N, C-alpha and C positions, 0 to 999 in steps of 0.2 A: 596568531598561534595561541592556543588554549593551554593554560597552565592547570595541571591537575590540583594543585594545592590552593590556588586562588580564584578559580572559576566559580560562577554562580550556578547553583544546581536547584532545579525545581522537582520536588517530589509529589506525585499526585496519586492519591489513594483514598478511598471512602472510609477506610478504617484509620483512625488517628493512631492507634497503636502500631500499625505498620509503618506509617510515616516516621514516627519516633524511632522505630527499630532500624530503619534504613539510615536515618540520620546518625544513629549511634554507630553504625558500621562505617559510615563515611568518616566519622571522627577517628575511629580506630586506624582507618586507612590514611588519615590525614589528607582527605580528598575534599575539595570544595572550600570556598571562602564563605560567601553568604549562602544559607540554605533557605529555600522558600517552600511553603506548603500549599496544597489545594486539596479539597476533599470531593471534587468530581471534575469531569472534563470541561464543564461550562465555566466553573470558577477559574480553572487553570487558564482557559482561553482568554478570560478578561485580564488575567495577570499578564499573559504573554503579550497581549495587544497594548498593554499600559507601557509606561516608560522603564519598566523593570528590564534589566539586561540578563537574559537567561543564556547560559552557554551549554547546558546539558539538562535534558528532561528524563526523569525516571517515571513511567506511567504504569498504572495497574491496567490490565486488560479490561476487566469487567467492573464498571462502576455505574451508579445511577445518573440520571439526567443526561449525561454525555459519556459514552464509553471512551476507553483509551484509543480505540481504533478510529472512532469518529473524530476525537480530538487530533490524532495524527494526520487524518486526512485534511483538517483545517490548516495544520502546520505546514504540510507539503504543498498545499495550494498557495500559501502566502509567500510572496517573493522575498520578504525580509526575513522570514523565519525558516523557510523550507530546507535549508542546509544544516539546520541545528541537529546536532547528534541526539538520538532518541533510543533509550533502552526500555523495553517493554517487560513487565513482570506478569507471568501467567501460570495458572495452576495446572495447565495442560499443554501438551505438545503433539496432539494428534494431527493428521494430515490437514484437517480444515485449518487449524491454528497456524500451522506453518505456511500453508498457501496464503492465508489472509495477511501474515507477517510479510510475505514477499510482495503482495499487491500494495501494502501500505508503505513499503520502503523502510521498514524498521531496520536500524543499524544493528540491533542485538536484542535477544530476549532472554530472560532468566526464568527458570522454573522454580516455583515455590516448593519447598521453603527456601527463602533467600538465605545464603550464607555469606560471610566475609569474603571467603576465597571466590565464589562465583560472582560476586558484586565487583570485586577488584579486577578479575580477568576481564569481564565485559566492558567495564568503564575505561580501563587501560587500552583495550583493543579499539573501542569506538573513538577515543580521544586521539590515539596514535593515527588512525585512518583519517581523521578530520584534519590533523595537522600535516600529514603526508599522504595525501590521496594517490592512489595508484593511477598510472597514466590513463587507463580505460575511463575511470571516473572523471578525470579532468576534461577528457575530450567530449564525454557525454555531457557534462556540465556546460562546456562551451557551445556544444550543439544546441542545447536547450535556450541559452542566451540568444544566440543567432536566430533560432526559430522564432523567439518572441519579438525580435526586431524584423521579422519578415525576410531574413536573409536565408532562404531555404537551400540554395546552391552551397553556401558556405556551411550551413548546418550538416548537410549531407557529407561534405569533406571531413568534418569533424567526427561524425558518426563512423566513417570508414576508417579513420585513424584509430578510433576506439576499438573497432574490430581487429585491426592489425596488431594493437597492444594487447589484446586478449581474444584470440580466435576461438577459445574454448567456451566462451560465455555466450548464451543466447541473448543477453540483454542488448548489446549493440546491433545485433542482427535484427531484433525486433524493433529497434529504434529506427533503423533504416526503412523498415516497412511503414512505420508511422510517418516518417518525413516524405517518403514517396507518395503515400496516400494523401498527405496534405498537399503535395505538389500536383495532385491530380493523375499520377501515373499509377493506376490501379493494378495494372498487370505486374509491375515491379513490386508494389507493396505486397501483393499476394504471394509473390515468389519468396520474399524475405520472411514473411510471416510463416509460411510453410517450412522454411528452413530452420527458423527458430523453434517451431513445434516439433520438427523431427529431432532436432539436437537435444531439446529439453521437453520431454512429454509433460513436465509439470508447469510449463510456462503458460499460466492461465491468460496472460495478456494476449499471446499469440493466437490462442484458440478463440478467445472472445472477438478479437479483431477480425479473424477469418469468418466468424459468424456474422459479424456486421457486414462485411463485404458481400457475403452470400445473400444476405437479406436484402441488401441495397440492389443487387441484380436480379432479385426475384427468384433465387434458387433455394426453395424452401427445404428441400431435402438436405442440402449441404449446410444451410443455416442451423437446422435442427441438430445435425451431427456435430458441428463445432461447438454450438451452444451447450449441448448436452455434456461434451467433454469438459468444457470450462466449468460448468455447474457441478459436475462430479468432483473436479479438483478443489473448487472453492465454492461451496453452496451458500456462503453467507453474504455473497454480493446480491443484494435484493433486485437491483436494476437488471443484472444479467438474468436472474430468475424470471423477471417479468417478460423480457425479450424472449426467452425460450418458451414461456408459457404461451406468449402471443403466436409464435411460429407453430406451436403444436395445435392451437385453435384453428389457425388457417389451414392446417393439414387435415382438419376434422379428427384430430387425435384427442378428443375431449377428456377421456378418462385419465391419460397421461398428463395433460394440462392440469387437472384438478389436483393430482398428486404433487406437481411442481408448485402449485399455488398454496397447498396446505403446508408444504415445506417452508416457503417463504414466510407465511403467516406465524409459524412456530418461531422463526428466527427474528421477526420484526419486532423492534422496540415500540413502534406505533402501529399495532395491527389495524386500527380503524382506517388510518390514512391508506395503508396498503390495500385494504378491502376495497376502498373506494377506487383505487387504480385498477384493481382486478375486475371490479364490476363494469368499469368504463371499458376495459378491453373486451369483456364479454359481450357487452351491448353493441360495440362497434363491430 
């Protein structure tokens, strides 16, 4: 159980003044025991991988060297750290940001300027959720653990229980699609992905996965359709954009592919590497 008053908090922002401002707010709220700082995602990642025990991370969205979203990706991919509550601070909340937040499994985000009230509300919410996870999240967590052990049948049962616990969420439906796909049952996987996409037109995971399945069976028209929808929801995912561009090239829709690649380059932190990938696609 995490204790609001004694837990260790990591604040990550490239502006020292912002780190200090958030720390002052935490002191006012009597939240946190030890407070740690990092001034970019790379520095924060080194700290998280050290012996420091961090219970909550407050990350800035846009930072040099490694962004908050990139750092969160590392956190969610790490078995030891992946369940750590994360609050993201952003200056914008347009559709792209909200979609990227969903893809990155952010527990909560705060719009700038950060206030004592908004910080208190978000932190209390994510800590309460971490200490008392809803049944759907518990079953999904169990499904993930079983999947990693190779126990796919048992993982499917847990995902079904997650769906029973919250039939209005597309997340367990999408998870069922993922597990059936891993099991090799492509027909069932597609059925659940389609169901998730119909339930939630913003479920970018479902559309991306449908695009992957269509590409796998050589249905370029369907692949283009699903990838385009996924890219429209969340254009910041560069891998998805490259896949979509590849499909367009194979359909001889070169002009549209160029527009997709231009968008990717605008968003890329390392445009030279992305240019090389695009060049390889065009060459092949």
